[in-house]
C-alpha positions as a Python dict, from the first residue, in 0.01 Angstrom:
ca = {
    (1, 'X'): (0, 0, 0),
    (2, 'X'): (-7, -36, -383),
    (3, 'X'): (38, 236, -641),
    (4, 'X'): (-272, 378, -812),
    (5, 'X'): (-323, 244, -1167),
    (6, 'X'): (-318, 487, -1444),
    (7, 'X'): (-587, 501, -1716),
    (8, 'X'): (-574, 696, -2040),
    (9, 'X'): (-884, 741, -2277),
    (10, 'X'): (-830, 808, -2625),
    (11, 'X'): (-1117, 959, -2842),
    (12, 'X'): (-1128, 822, -3183),
    (13, 'X'): (-1032, 494, -3327),
    (14, 'X'): (-852, 651, -3650),
    (15, 'X'): (-492, 602, -3712),
    (16, 'X'): (-384, 881, -3503),
    (17, 'X'): (-612, 732, -3211),
    (18, 'X'): (-467, 392, -3241),
    (19, 'X'): (-111, 502, -3265),
    (20, 'X'): (-180, 731, -2960),
    (21, 'X'): (-338, 438, -2777),
    (22, 'X'): (-19, 226, -2851),
    (23, 'X'): (205, 504, -2722),
    (24, 'X'): (14, 539, -2393),
    (25, 'X'): (2, 158, -2341),
    (26, 'X'): (378, 209, -2276),
    (27, 'X'): (324, 450, -1989),
    (28, 'X'): (-21, 364, -1858),
    (29, 'X'): (-163, 68, -1690),
    (30, 'X'): (-510, 85, -1902),
    (31, 'X'): (-593, 246, -2226),
    (32, 'X'): (-953, 275, -2348),
    (33, 'X'): (-1038, 390, -2714),
    (34, 'X'): (-1377, 527, -2751),
    (35, 'X'): (-1499, 504, -3122),
    (36, 'X'): (-1821, 634, -3267),
    (37, 'X'): (-1850, 379, -3532),
    (38, 'X'): (-1774, 19, -3545),
    (39, 'X'): (-1437, -61, -3684),
    (40, 'X'): (-1414, -300, -3977),
    (41, 'X'): (-1244, -638, -3908),
    (42, 'X'): (-1004, -619, -4210),
    (43, 'X'): (-886, -401, -4484),
    (44, 'X'): (-1223, -246, -4561),
    (45, 'X'): (-1345, 115, -4594),
    (46, 'X'): (-1410, 286, -4253),
    (47, 'X'): (-1692, 512, -4207),
    (48, 'X'): (-1612, 886, -4143),
    (49, 'X'): (-1274, 859, -4342),
    (50, 'X'): (-1354, 1050, -4691),
    (51, 'X'): (-968, 1081, -4769),
    (52, 'X'): (-920, 696, -4767),
    (53, 'X'): (-1022, 654, -5125),
    (54, 'X'): (-742, 882, -5252),
    (55, 'X'): (-372, 872, -5258),
    (56, 'X'): (-189, 809, -4932),
    (57, 'X'): (195, 785, -4861),
    (58, 'X'): (376, 723, -4536),
    (59, 'X'): (705, 929, -4538),
    (60, 'X'): (1007, 763, -4385),
    (61, 'X'): (1001, 1006, -4092),
    (62, 'X'): (667, 865, -4004),
    (63, 'X'): (755, 506, -4089),
    (64, 'X'): (1056, 529, -3842),
    (65, 'X'): (806, 663, -3572),
    (66, 'X'): (545, 394, -3631),
    (67, 'X'): (818, 140, -3622),
    (68, 'X'): (930, 265, -3277),
    (69, 'X'): (575, 234, -3158),
    (70, 'X'): (496, -111, -3321),
    (71, 'X'): (818, -297, -3405),
    (72, 'X'): (798, -509, -3711),
    (73, 'X'): (497, -300, -3842),
    (74, 'X'): (670, -202, -4161),
    (75, 'X'): (762, -568, -4232),
    (76, 'X'): (406, -664, -4188),
    (77, 'X'): (306, -374, -4421),
    (78, 'X'): (551, -520, -4672),
    (79, 'X'): (440, -881, -4652),
    (80, 'X'): (86, -749, -4723),
    (81, 'X'): (188, -588, -5049),
    (82, 'X'): (309, -233, -4964),
    (83, 'X'): (574, -87, -5169),
    (84, 'X'): (904, 83, -5030),
    (85, 'X'): (1012, 340, -5288),
    (86, 'X'): (1329, 516, -5240),
    (87, 'X'): (1320, 909, -5248),
    (88, 'X'): (1389, 1053, -5518),
    (89, 'X'): (1496, 754, -5690),
    (90, 'X'): (1172, 635, -5782),
    (91, 'X'): (1005, 963, -5817),
    (92, 'X'): (900, 1109, -6160),
    (93, 'X'): (784, 1452, -6056),
    (94, 'X'): (720, 1785, -6233),
    (95, 'X'): (754, 2065, -5987),
    (96, 'X'): (624, 2430, -6046),
    (97, 'X'): (1011, 2489, -6138),
    (98, 'X'): (1048, 2180, -6379),
    (99, 'X'): (1109, 1810, -6373),
    (100, 'X'): (1304, 1675, -6073),
    (101, 'X'): (1602, 1437, -6142),
    (102, 'X'): (1585, 1092, -5987),
    (103, 'X'): (1884, 1129, -5750),
    (104, 'X'): (2024, 835, -5532),
    (105, 'X'): (1817, 744, -5229),
    (106, 'X'): (1788, 989, -4953),
    (107, 'X'): (1484, 882, -4788),
    (108, 'X'): (1176, 671, -4872),
    (109, 'X'): (821, 623, -4861),
    (110, 'X'): (564, 326, -4788),
    (111, 'X'): (286, 312, -5052),
    (112, 'X'): (-46, 106, -5031),
    (113, 'X'): (-408, 157, -4986),
    (114, 'X'): (-516, 349, -4667),
    (115, 'X'): (-747, 53, -4590),
    (116, 'X'): (-464, -202, -4585),
    (117, 'X'): (-247, 34, -4374),
    (118, 'X'): (-540, 103, -4134),
    (119, 'X'): (-621, -276, -4092),
    (120, 'X'): (-261, -354, -4031),
    (121, 'X'): (-193, -99, -3779),
    (122, 'X'): (-519, -171, -3595),
    (123, 'X'): (-456, -543, -3583),
    (124, 'X'): (-104, -467, -3428),
    (125, 'X'): (-247, -213, -3185),
    (126, 'X'): (-546, -419, -3048),
    (127, 'X'): (-326, -725, -3006),
    (128, 'X'): (-216, -541, -2703),
    (129, 'X'): (-407, -658, -2402),
    (130, 'X'): (-373, -329, -2221),
    (131, 'X'): (-582, -169, -2493),
    (132, 'X'): (-965, -202, -2489),
    (133, 'X'): (-1187, -20, -2772),
    (134, 'X'): (-1531, 74, -2699),
    (135, 'X'): (-1711, 92, -3022),
    (136, 'X'): (-2038, 242, -3150),
    (137, 'X'): (-2024, 494, -2874),
    (138, 'X'): (-2061, 869, -2877),
    (139, 'X'): (-1849, 1114, -2680),
    (140, 'X'): (-2062, 1374, -2523),
    (141, 'X'): (-1798, 1585, -2369),
    (142, 'X'): (-1514, 1615, -2113),
    (143, 'X'): (-1584, 1612, -1729),
    (144, 'X'): (-1387, 1857, -1534),
    (145, 'X'): (-1293, 2233, -1502),
    (146, 'X'): (-1076, 2483, -1652),
    (147, 'X'): (-801, 2355, -1441),
    (148, 'X'): (-821, 1982, -1500),
    (149, 'X'): (-1003, 1719, -1696),
    (150, 'X'): (-1109, 1409, -1492),
    (151, 'X'): (-1276, 1199, -1747),
    (152, 'X'): (-1527, 1196, -2047),
    (153, 'X'): (-1898, 1151, -2062),
    (154, 'X'): (-1994, 877, -2332),
    (155, 'X'): (-2313, 697, -2447),
    (156, 'X'): (-2352, 376, -2622),
    (157, 'X'): (-2657, 346, -2861),
    (158, 'X'): (-2968, 395, -2651),
    (159, 'X'): (-2804, 334, -2351),
    (160, 'X'): (-2776, 602, -2052),
    (161, 'X'): (-2481, 817, -2051),
    (162, 'X'): (-2179, 734, -1833),
    (163, 'X'): (-1840, 860, -1729),
    (164, 'X'): (-1501, 714, -1792),
    (165, 'X'): (-1254, 843, -1546),
    (166, 'X'): (-924, 901, -1679),
    (167, 'X'): (-563, 1027, -1592),
    (168, 'X'): (-547, 1161, -1946),
    (169, 'X'): (-791, 1219, -2223),
    (170, 'X'): (-666, 1253, -2568),
    (171, 'X'): (-872, 1393, -2848),
    (172, 'X'): (-818, 1212, -3187),
    (173, 'X'): (-1154, 1269, -3346),
    (174, 'X'): (-1009, 1435, -3653),
    (175, 'X'): (-1166, 1727, -3848),
    (176, 'X'): (-1498, 1668, -3663),
    (177, 'X'): (-1321, 1752, -3320),
    (178, 'X'): (-1542, 1959, -3066),
    (179, 'X'): (-1244, 2043, -2851),
    (180, 'X'): (-1248, 2414, -2921),
    (181, 'X'): (-1605, 2442, -2796),
    (182, 'X'): (-1550, 2211, -2515),
    (183, 'X'): (-1284, 2417, -2367),
    (184, 'X'): (-1469, 2732, -2395),
    (185, 'X'): (-1758, 2544, -2233),
    (186, 'X'): (-1517, 2506, -1942),
    (187, 'X'): (-1442, 2868, -1905),
    (188, 'X'): (-1119, 2865, -2121),
    (189, 'X'): (-1066, 3136, -2394),
    (190, 'X'): (-1128, 3068, -2749),
    (191, 'X'): (-821, 2909, -2916),
    (192, 'X'): (-639, 3082, -3194),
    (193, 'X'): (-717, 2923, -3524),
    (194, 'X'): (-635, 2941, -3888),
    (195, 'X'): (-782, 2791, -4208),
    (196, 'X'): (-619, 2791, -4556),
    (197, 'X'): (-866, 2643, -4793),
    (198, 'X'): (-738, 2628, -5160),
    (199, 'X'): (-1080, 2487, -5280),
    (200, 'X'): (-906, 2185, -5405),
    (201, 'X'): (-1119, 1878, -5495),
    (202, 'X'): (-1014, 1548, -5547),
    (203, 'X'): (-1123, 1285, -5781),
    (204, 'X'): (-951, 932, -5760),
    (205, 'X'): (-964, 588, -5940),
    (206, 'X'): (-786, 259, -5891),
    (207, 'X'): (-644, 93, -6195),
    (208, 'X'): (-500, -249, -6257),
    (209, 'X'): (-134, -177, -6380),
    (210, 'X'): (-4, -321, -6701),
    (211, 'X'): (137, -671, -6630),
    (212, 'X'): (498, -574, -6662),
    (213, 'X'): (452, -270, -6433),
    (214, 'X'): (275, -438, -6150),
    (215, 'X'): (595, -533, -5944),
    (216, 'X'): (782, -214, -5963),
    (217, 'X'): (700, 141, -6082),
    (218, 'X'): (788, 493, -5982),
    (219, 'X'): (557, 746, -5815),
    (220, 'X'): (432, 998, -6087),
    (221, 'X'): (341, 1335, -5983),
    (222, 'X'): (244, 1640, -6189),
    (223, 'X'): (220, 1946, -5970),
    (224, 'X'): (38, 2256, -6040),
    (225, 'X'): (202, 2600, -6068),
    (226, 'X'): (45, 2836, -5838),
    (227, 'X'): (231, 3138, -6018),
    (228, 'X'): (32, 3056, -6340),
    (229, 'X'): (-277, 3289, -6265),
    (230, 'X'): (-519, 3009, -6315),
    (231, 'X'): (-656, 2722, -6135),
    (232, 'X'): (-398, 2480, -6008),
    (233, 'X'): (-458, 2130, -6176),
    (234, 'X'): (-241, 1837, -6081),
    (235, 'X'): (-224, 1457, -6047),
    (236, 'X'): (-47, 1174, -5858),
    (237, 'X'): (-15, 803, -5956),
    (238, 'X'): (97, 583, -5683),
    (239, 'X'): (167, 198, -5718),
    (240, 'X'): (-5, 24, -5439),
    (241, 'X'): (-66, -354, -5337),
    (242, 'X'): (-185, -629, -5572),
    (243, 'X'): (-50, -471, -5884),
    (244, 'X'): (-270, -178, -5876),
    (245, 'X'): (-242, 201, -5942),
    (246, 'X'): (-422, 456, -5739),
    (247, 'X'): (-451, 788, -5914),
    (248, 'X'): (-585, 1104, -5765),
    (249, 'X'): (-664, 1420, -5990),
    (250, 'X'): (-709, 1746, -5820),
    (251, 'X'): (-783, 2102, -5900),
    (252, 'X'): (-860, 2420, -5718),
    (253, 'X'): (-1160, 2652, -5755),
    (254, 'X'): (-1266, 2677, -6108),
    (255, 'X'): (-1063, 2384, -6229),
    (256, 'X'): (-1208, 2099, -6019),
    (257, 'X'): (-1140, 1737, -6163),
    (258, 'X'): (-1443, 1545, -6311),
    (259, 'X'): (-1686, 1328, -6104),
    (260, 'X'): (-1767, 1103, -6418),
    (261, 'X'): (-1559, 816, -6514),
    (262, 'X'): (-1540, 903, -6902),
    (263, 'X'): (-1384, 1237, -6819),
    (264, 'X'): (-1126, 1114, -6594),
    (265, 'X'): (-840, 1049, -6850),
    (266, 'X'): (-947, 1347, -7056),
    (267, 'X'): (-873, 1568, -6744),
    (268, 'X'): (-530, 1421, -6694),
    (269, 'X'): (-461, 1481, -7051),
    (270, 'X'): (-583, 1825, -7109),
    (271, 'X'): (-579, 2014, -6777),
    (272, 'X'): (-230, 1887, -6617),
    (273, 'X'): (82, 2051, -6696),
    (274, 'X'): (193, 1750, -6868),
    (275, 'X'): (-8, 1440, -7009),
    (276, 'X'): (212, 1182, -6882),
    (277, 'X'): (-34, 1041, -6633),
    (278, 'X'): (-317, 1023, -6910),
    (279, 'X'): (-49, 839, -7122),
    (280, 'X'): (21, 593, -6852),
    (281, 'X'): (-365, 525, -6788),
    (282, 'X'): (-411, 462, -7148),
    (283, 'X'): (-267, 97, -7094),
    (284, 'X'): (-401, 47, -6742),
    (285, 'X'): (-761, -102, -6663),
    (286, 'X'): (-984, 90, -6435),
    (287, 'X'): (-1123, -110, -6150),
    (288, 'X'): (-1333, 148, -5953),
    (289, 'X'): (-1560, 430, -6047),
    (290, 'X'): (-1451, 784, -5934),
    (291, 'X'): (-1438, 863, -5573),
    (292, 'X'): (-1458, 1228, -5497),
    (293, 'X'): (-1410, 1471, -5188),
    (294, 'X'): (-1384, 1844, -5118),
    (295, 'X'): (-1251, 1784, -4765),
    (296, 'X'): (-913, 1934, -4835),
    (297, 'X'): (-873, 2242, -4613),
    (298, 'X'): (-573, 2304, -4413),
    (299, 'X'): (-695, 2380, -4053),
    (300, 'X'): (-478, 2444, -3746),
    (301, 'X'): (-570, 2505, -3386),
    (302, 'X'): (-296, 2659, -3185),
    (303, 'X'): (-361, 2490, -2858),
    (304, 'X'): (-2, 2507, -2752),
    (305, 'X'): (-32, 2903, -2756),
    (306, 'X'): (-355, 2905, -2512),
    (307, 'X'): (-272, 3115, -2200),
    (308, 'X'): (-413, 2821, -1995),
    (309, 'X'): (-462, 2468, -2048),
    (310, 'X'): (-623, 2215, -1847),
    (311, 'X'): (-425, 1912, -1682),
    (312, 'X'): (-512, 1573, -1816),
    (313, 'X'): (-594, 1675, -2162),
    (314, 'X'): (-429, 1662, -2506),
    (315, 'X'): (-530, 1697, -2867),
    (316, 'X'): (-348, 1498, -3156),
    (317, 'X'): (-377, 1432, -3527),
    (318, 'X'): (-620, 1618, -3745),
    (319, 'X'): (-815, 1738, -3437),
    (320, 'X'): (-486, 1946, -3385),
    (321, 'X'): (-367, 2019, -3747),
    (322, 'X'): (-577, 1897, -4045),
    (323, 'X'): (-367, 1906, -4372),
    (324, 'X'): (-444, 1886, -4745),
    (325, 'X'): (-404, 1512, -4811),
    (326, 'X'): (-229, 1574, -5128),
    (327, 'X'): (101, 1638, -4945),
    (328, 'X'): (83, 1293, -4763),
    (329, 'X'): (198, 1421, -4415),
    (330, 'X'): (-108, 1349, -4200),
    (331, 'X'): (-22, 992, -4117),
    (332, 'X'): (349, 1075, -4051),
    (333, 'X'): (257, 1351, -3837),
    (334, 'X'): (17, 1145, -3629),
    (335, 'X'): (293, 893, -3580),
    (336, 'X'): (554, 1133, -3472),
    (337, 'X'): (296, 1303, -3247),
    (338, 'X'): (215, 966, -3059),
    (339, 'X'): (608, 931, -3003),
    (340, 'X'): (622, 1247, -2866),
    (341, 'X'): (320, 1218, -2638),
    (342, 'X'): (481, 894, -2500),
    (343, 'X'): (826, 1048, -2442),
    (344, 'X'): (687, 1353, -2248),
    (345, 'X'): (507, 1136, -2009),
    (346, 'X'): (810, 926, -1976),
    (347, 'X'): (1038, 1203, -1870),
    (348, 'X'): (799, 1399, -1665),
    (349, 'X'): (581, 1125, -1501),
    (350, 'X'): (215, 1107, -1426),
    (351, 'X'): (77, 1383, -1210),
    (352, 'X'): (363, 1632, -1300),
    (353, 'X'): (237, 1987, -1290),
    (354, 'X'): (204, 2119, -1626),
    (355, 'X'): (231, 1763, -1791),
    (356, 'X'): (-62, 1828, -2045),
    (357, 'X'): (77, 2160, -2151),
    (358, 'X'): (425, 1998, -2220),
    (359, 'X'): (248, 1749, -2425),
    (360, 'X'): (66, 1996, -2639),
    (361, 'X'): (373, 2178, -2701),
    (362, 'X'): (571, 1849, -2800),
    (363, 'X'): (296, 1739, -3047),
    (364, 'X'): (278, 2085, -3196),
    (365, 'X'): (623, 2040, -3339),
    (366, 'X'): (569, 1796, -3601),
    (367, 'X'): (232, 1942, -3694),
    (368, 'X'): (411, 2277, -3750),
    (369, 'X'): (668, 2143, -3974),
    (370, 'X'): (398, 1972, -4202),
    (371, 'X'): (186, 2293, -4188),
    (372, 'X'): (445, 2511, -4308),
    (373, 'X'): (496, 2275, -4606),
    (374, 'X'): (143, 2281, -4700),
    (375, 'X'): (98, 2646, -4674),
    (376, 'X'): (395, 2701, -4908),
    (377, 'X'): (156, 2609, -5186),
    (378, 'X'): (-205, 2633, -5083),
    (379, 'X'): (-214, 2986, -4941),
    (380, 'X'): (-139, 3145, -5277),
    (381, 'X'): (-461, 3003, -5437),
    (382, 'X'): (-742, 3263, -5487),
    (383, 'X'): (-973, 3264, -5197),
    (384, 'X'): (-773, 3037, -4968),
    (385, 'X'): (-764, 3276, -4689),
    (386, 'X'): (-979, 3573, -4600),
    (387, 'X'): (-687, 3825, -4622),
    (388, 'X'): (-455, 3666, -4840),
    (389, 'X'): (-87, 3557, -4777),
    (390, 'X'): (89, 3711, -4480),
    (391, 'X'): (423, 3865, -4528),
    (392, 'X'): (573, 3558, -4353),
    (393, 'X'): (388, 3323, -4609),
    (394, 'X'): (537, 3535, -4901),
    (395, 'X'): (879, 3532, -4755),
    (396, 'X'): (879, 3155, -4686),
    (397, 'X'): (734, 3075, -5007),
    (398, 'X'): (999, 3273, -5204),
    (399, 'X'): (1285, 3113, -5036),
    (400, 'X'): (1117, 2763, -5064),
    (401, 'X'): (1043, 2801, -5439),
    (402, 'X'): (1411, 2905, -5490),
    (403, 'X'): (1517, 2590, -5304),
    (404, 'X'): (1286, 2376, -5513),
    (405, 'X'): (1419, 2539, -5850),
    (406, 'X'): (1772, 2482, -5748),
    (407, 'X'): (1660, 2105, -5639),
    (408, 'X'): (1575, 2034, -5996),
    (409, 'X'): (1951, 2046, -6082),
    (410, 'X'): (2147, 2020, -5759),
    (411, 'X'): (2139, 1655, -5582),
    (412, 'X'): (2265, 1792, -5259),
    (413, 'X'): (2001, 2054, -5238),
    (414, 'X'): (1739, 1791, -5341),
    (415, 'X'): (1852, 1587, -5065),
    (416, 'X'): (1814, 1859, -4798),
    (417, 'X'): (1462, 1931, -4939),
    (418, 'X'): (1367, 1572, -4896),
    (419, 'X'): (1517, 1585, -4546),
    (420, 'X'): (1230, 1816, -4453),
    (421, 'X'): (957, 1689, -4663),
    (422, 'X'): (1015, 1336, -4549),
    (423, 'X'): (984, 1487, -4186),
    (424, 'X'): (1332, 1338, -4095),
    (425, 'X'): (1465, 1663, -4020),
    (426, 'X'): (1349, 2008, -3925),
    (427, 'X'): (1317, 2300, -4166),
    (428, 'X'): (1630, 2460, -3994),
    (429, 'X'): (1857, 2252, -4212),
    (430, 'X'): (1734, 2466, -4528),
    (431, 'X'): (1885, 2777, -4364),
    (432, 'X'): (2253, 2635, -4332),
    (433, 'X'): (2492, 2871, -4478),
    (434, 'X'): (2584, 2617, -4765),
    (435, 'X'): (2208, 2580, -4850),
    (436, 'X'): (2168, 2951, -4867),
    (437, 'X'): (2470, 2979, -5091),
    (438, 'X'): (2338, 2694, -5310),
    (439, 'X'): (2002, 2861, -5355),
    (440, 'X'): (2169, 3186, -5447),
    (441, 'X'): (2348, 3017, -5736),
    (442, 'X'): (2060, 2793, -5863),
    (443, 'X'): (2064, 2458, -6015),
    (444, 'X'): (2388, 2308, -6138),
    (445, 'X'): (2238, 2109, -6418),
    (446, 'X'): (2024, 2219, -6720),
    (447, 'X'): (1632, 2156, -6689),
    (448, 'X'): (1495, 1817, -6815),
    (449, 'X'): (1291, 1824, -7126),
    (450, 'X'): (1040, 1572, -7016),
    (451, 'X'): (949, 1312, -6757),
    (452, 'X'): (1259, 1115, -6642),
    (453, 'X'): (1094, 745, -6695),
    (454, 'X'): (1362, 492, -6792),
    (455, 'X'): (1337, 299, -7117),
    (456, 'X'): (1238, -21, -6912),
    (457, 'X'): (961, 174, -6712),
    (458, 'X'): (816, 314, -7053),
    (459, 'X'): (815, -26, -7212),
    (460, 'X'): (653, -198, -6896),
    (461, 'X'): (389, 83, -6910),
    (462, 'X'): (326, 34, -7265),
    (463, 'X'): (460, 372, -7375),
    (464, 'X'): (662, 410, -7676),
}
């Protein structure tokens, strides 16, 4: 007699879906990815991904997870032009509490266009013969009962629907996920859900950097101050491949960035808390029109809290927890969740009772860490939630605010904060007695009076 082969089905060919497929290939005999659209062959725009035209970064916590799933992927990204920037050494950032200093490297981030990152990961994942992609195919819903899912119904173009049987179905269909409705259709209770929508809109353009600044340049980030009592306006400049800068300007309700190219630099100069991004763009060549989106709400489904959960089903990525992209955690959470998915199956084994619930609880952990970071800012904008910030939101924000203030002049606390924002360590490190004591005393150095660009960087960018 031979052992039964195992088959996993991943819904969605997004970055989260591809990483989940690669993780499952280590523990299943076959993996099928069902994708509604036709995936591009190279680094080209993918339909259904509005945030791709805006800034993205892969924090080191996500890069380590991605490298674990796809050994050598970071090297491939670097060879393709992605930048590796040390944190906070190559960051010029204005926080709500003042300019951060550029401390010695604690962690890092990988910077490139989303198209390049997706194409590089997609090529690596689909090179695995255990993974098959069914493209141009609509997912109609799961097959099974409230106790267990046994497969999924699909339909390709005008063909009749058919069923893919599966030992595990993983929903990675992003913000458009229909899992909440599918589960109630199976007879399960409604999921607990929370949305925090700051009303932020994004406007982005790609620029050719000045020639001397094309090889190396820091991230420049001007953050809004939610305590100011007015719409929050900010901007981020990231160096990406081919000597380009991608710049995203953002603003909450009443302070939205412009949709027209001629107003882009004006907004950066007049609406942001400091005009440094506008000053840098004055010497850069615009390469694209303005890309615009309002798809920025934070949305969390607490599937891990469901009183009952079907076997053979799991939810990852934006389908579980969609985050305001400005914080750059979505890709890293997807990579860490894929590793968690694989590790739970390795420990428990196929067919173990409660396997899917254990998976759901495991993938909720990295999502929860990023969720708390995003809410610390977004929940305080007017209209972000129906009832305003909760007591927990206020207490968390007050303490994190004190830490961020302390980090402007204390390198040790800046490192602890980046431990968490890079998703390399959990938020519990911020509750250590030494950190609590440092937060009580505040920064050890006086505040900086302006952006900490070096003389060489200012010259390379054409600034005086």
